[in-house]
TORLUM-392075 format. One record per residue: residue number from 1; residue in three letters; y, z, x of N, C-alpha, C in turn. Coordinates in nm, 3 decimals, m for minus. Each point is the difference from the previous one (the first is absolute). Example, Ala and Ser with C-alpha at 12.3 -4.5 7.8 and 13.67 -1.06 7.14 Angstrom:
{rec 1 "ALA" {m0.569 0.780 1.319} {0.119 0.000 m0.089} {0.120 0.000 0.090}} {rec 2 "SER" {0.105 m0.072 m0.035} {0.119 0.006 0.082} {0.109 0.073 m0.077}} 
***
This chain:
{rec 1 "MET" {m10.384 12.033 17.647} {0.023 0.132 m0.056} {0.149 0.023 m0.025}} {rec 2 "LYS" {0.083 m0.041 0.097} {0.143 0.020 m0.012} {0.056 m0.075 m0.120}} {rec 3 "SER" {m0.047 m0.123 m0.023} {0.050 m0.078 m0.113} {m0.037 0.064 m0.133}} {rec 4 "THR" {m0.115 0.066 m0.007} {m0.040 0.069 m0.122} {0.094 0.116 m0.030}} {rec 5 "ILE" {0.039 0.072 0.105} {0.092 0.112 m0.017} {0.135 m0.051 m0.049}} {rec 6 "LEU" {0.049 m0.107 0.061} {0.128 m0.056 m0.043} {m0.007 m0.050 m0.143}} {rec 7 "LYS" {m0.110 m0.063 m0.037} {m0.017 m0.050 m0.137} {m0.002 0.117 m0.099}} {rec 8 "ASP" {m0.073 0.106 0.034} {m0.006 0.118 m0.087} {0.137 0.065 m0.014}} {rec 9 "GLN" {0.077 0.003 0.109} {0.135 0.058 m0.005} {0.091 m0.085 m0.090}} {rec 10 "LYS" {m0.012 m0.130 0.012} {0.080 m0.091 m0.082} {m0.032 0.020 m0.148}} {rec 11 "ILE" {m0.128 0.012 m0.031} {m0.042 0.023 m0.139} {0.057 0.131 m0.051}} {rec 12 "ALA" {m0.006 0.105 0.082} {0.053 0.131 m0.041} {0.151 m0.007 m0.026}} {rec 13 "VAL" {0.072 m0.071 0.087} {0.145 m0.013 m0.017} {0.031 m0.073 m0.131}} {rec 14 "TRP" {m0.072 m0.108 m0.029} {0.028 m0.075 m0.123} {m0.042 0.078 m0.124}} {rec 15 "ARG" {m0.105 0.078 0.009} {m0.036 0.086 m0.115} {0.114 0.098 m0.031}} {rec 16 "GLN" {0.058 0.056 0.106} {0.113 0.092 m0.020} {0.119 m0.073 m0.062}} {rec 17 "HIS" {0.030 m0.119 0.049} {0.111 m0.076 m0.058} {m0.024 m0.029 m0.147}} {rec 18 "ILE" {m0.122 m0.036 m0.034} {m0.032 m0.032 m0.140} {0.015 0.123 m0.088}} {rec 19 "GLU" {m0.049 0.114 0.046} {0.015 0.125 m0.076} {0.147 0.034 m0.020}} {rec 20 "ARG" {0.075 m0.006 0.109} {0.143 0.035 m0.007} {0.077 m0.097 m0.088}} {rec 21 "ALA" {m0.030 m0.128 0.012} {0.070 m0.101 m0.080} {m0.027 0.020 m0.149}} {rec 22 "ASN" {m0.122 0.037 m0.035} {m0.034 0.023 m0.141} {0.075 0.119 m0.057}} {rec 23 "GLN" {0.042 0.092 0.087} {0.072 0.120 m0.046} {0.151 m0.013 0.017}} {rec 24 "TYR" {0.045 m0.107 0.061} {0.142 m0.019 0.029} {0.075 m0.020 m0.130}} {rec 25 "PRO" {0.100 0.084 m0.028} {0.067 m0.006 m0.132} {0.074 m0.130 m0.028}} {rec 26 "GLU" {0.039 m0.072 0.104} {0.077 m0.123 m0.021} {m0.086 m0.125 m0.001}} {rec 27 "GLY" {m0.131 0.016 0.015} {m0.091 m0.113 m0.008} {m0.050 m0.048 0.136}} {rec 28 "ILE" {m0.102 m0.082 m0.005} {m0.069 m0.046 0.120} {0.089 m0.092 0.084}} {rec 29 "GLN" {0.071 m0.090 m0.063} {0.088 m0.093 0.074} {0.102 0.078 0.082}} {rec 30 "LYS" {0.061 0.101 m0.060} {0.101 0.079 0.072} {m0.065 0.086 0.109}} {rec 31 "TYR" {m0.122 0.047 m0.025} {m0.071 0.075 0.105} {m0.022 m0.090 0.121}} {rec 32 "CYS" {m0.044 m0.120 m0.025} {m0.024 m0.095 0.110} {0.129 m0.027 0.076}} {rec 33 "ASN" {0.108 m0.025 m0.072} {0.128 m0.025 0.065} {0.045 0.120 0.082}} {rec 34 "ALA" {m0.014 0.120 m0.055} {0.044 0.121 0.068} {m0.083 0.030 0.125}} {rec 35 "ASN" {m0.123 m0.051 0.004} {m0.089 0.030 0.112} {m0.025 m0.121 0.090}} {rec 36 "GLY" {0.078 m0.106 m0.020} {m0.011 m0.118 0.085} {m0.131 m0.075 m0.014}} {rec 37 "LEU" {m0.058 0.004 m0.120} {m0.127 m0.067 m0.024} {0.022 m0.128 m0.079}} {rec 38 "SER" {m0.080 m0.098 0.030} {0.001 m0.123 m0.078} {m0.071 0.028 m0.132}} {rec 39 "PHE" {0.064 m0.040 m0.109} {m0.060 0.019 m0.133} {m0.132 m0.076 m0.010}} {rec 40 "GLN" {m0.005 m0.121 0.056} {m0.124 m0.079 m0.003} {m0.110 0.067 0.081}} {rec 41 "THR" {0.034 0.053 0.116} {m0.100 0.067 0.083} {m0.052 0.125 m0.070}} {rec 42 "TYR" {0.090 0.072 m0.066} {m0.041 0.119 m0.076} {m0.108 m0.037 m0.102}} {rec 43 "TYR" {0.025 m0.104 m0.078} {m0.096 m0.038 m0.103} {m0.129 m0.056 0.059}} {rec 44 "LYS" {0.008 m0.069 0.113} {m0.123 m0.047 0.064} {m0.087 0.118 0.040}} {rec 45 "TRP" {0.062 0.103 0.058} {m0.076 0.118 0.040} {m0.053 0.075 m0.121}} {rec 46 "LYS" {0.079 0.008 m0.105} {m0.045 0.069 m0.122} {m0.123 m0.069 m0.057}} {rec 47 "LEU" {0.002 m0.132 m0.007} {m0.115 m0.074 m0.050} {m0.120 0.017 0.093}} {rec 48 "LYS" {0.024 m0.007 0.129} {m0.107 0.014 0.099} {m0.067 0.137 m0.012}} {rec 49 "LEU" {0.080 0.106 m0.009} {m0.057 0.134 m0.008} {m0.066 0.026 m0.134}} {rec 50 "ASN" {0.056 m0.054 m0.107} {m0.063 0.016 m0.132} {m0.133 m0.073 m0.006}} {rec 51 "SER" {m0.009 m0.117 0.062} {m0.126 m0.074 m0.004} {m0.107 0.072 0.083}} {rec 52 "LYS" {0.039 0.067 0.107} {m0.096 0.077 0.080} {m0.055 0.118 m0.081}} {rec 53 "ASN" {0.084 0.060 m0.082} {m0.041 0.116 m0.080} {m0.089 m0.040 m0.117}} {rec 54 "LYS" {0.003 m0.125 m0.041} {m0.074 m0.043 m0.119} {m0.125 m0.080 0.032}} {rec 55 "LYS" {m0.043 0.001 0.124} {m0.121 m0.076 0.035} {m0.121 0.058 m0.072}} {rec 56 "ILE" {m0.090 m0.087 m0.036} {m0.122 0.041 m0.069} {m0.094 0.062 0.103}} {rec 57 "PRO" {m0.054 0.120 m0.029} {m0.093 0.062 0.095} {m0.121 m0.089 0.026}} {rec 58 "SER" {m0.052 0.005 0.121} {m0.116 m0.082 0.031} {m0.119 0.041 m0.085}} {rec 59 "GLY" {m0.078 m0.096 m0.039} {m0.115 0.028 m0.085} {0.034 m0.007 m0.148}} {rec 60 "THR" {0.128 m0.019 m0.031} {0.042 m0.010 m0.139} {0.035 m0.144 m0.029}} {rec 61 "ALA" {m0.057 m0.053 m0.103} {0.026 m0.140 m0.035} {0.135 m0.010 m0.069}} {rec 62 "ALA" {0.070 m0.105 0.031} {0.128 m0.025 m0.067} {m0.028 m0.046 m0.142}} {rec 63 "PRO" {0.086 0.036 m0.094} {m0.022 m0.045 m0.138} {0.009 m0.151 m0.008}} {rec 64 "THR" {m0.086 m0.058 m0.079} {0.001 m0.145 m0.016} {0.014 m0.033 m0.147}} {rec 65 "THR" {0.045 m0.119 m0.026} {0.008 m0.047 m0.138} {m0.095 m0.116 m0.014}} {rec 66 "SER" {m0.066 m0.007 m0.110} {m0.091 m0.112 m0.020} {0.078 m0.116 m0.057}} {rec 67 "PRO" {m0.036 m0.120 0.037} {0.072 m0.117 m0.052} {m0.019 m0.012 m0.150}} {rec 68 "LYS" {0.106 m0.041 m0.068} {m0.010 m0.019 m0.144} {m0.068 m0.133 m0.029}} {rec 69 "THR" {m0.082 0.002 m0.100} {m0.068 m0.123 m0.039} {0.042 m0.038 m0.140}} {rec 70 "ASN" {0.010 m0.125 m0.025} {0.034 m0.049 m0.135} {m0.129 m0.025 m0.075}} {rec 71 "HIS" {m0.012 0.062 m0.115} {m0.120 m0.019 m0.082} {0.028 m0.091 m0.114}} 
***
């Protein structure tokens, strides 16, 4: 239970950083530098959180493409 709380807190902190960085007038790189964040870690978290938000709901089939055939 404790690890879930810590994980949720970490996610909340990174969501705040991402929001603030997107609004930072001097850009994301400078936001990271000003806040002691690794630029690479920032982007890893951004990708991680974006992928969580874009998951396909259960019961919904993912779009598929049919293989092309040569006639």
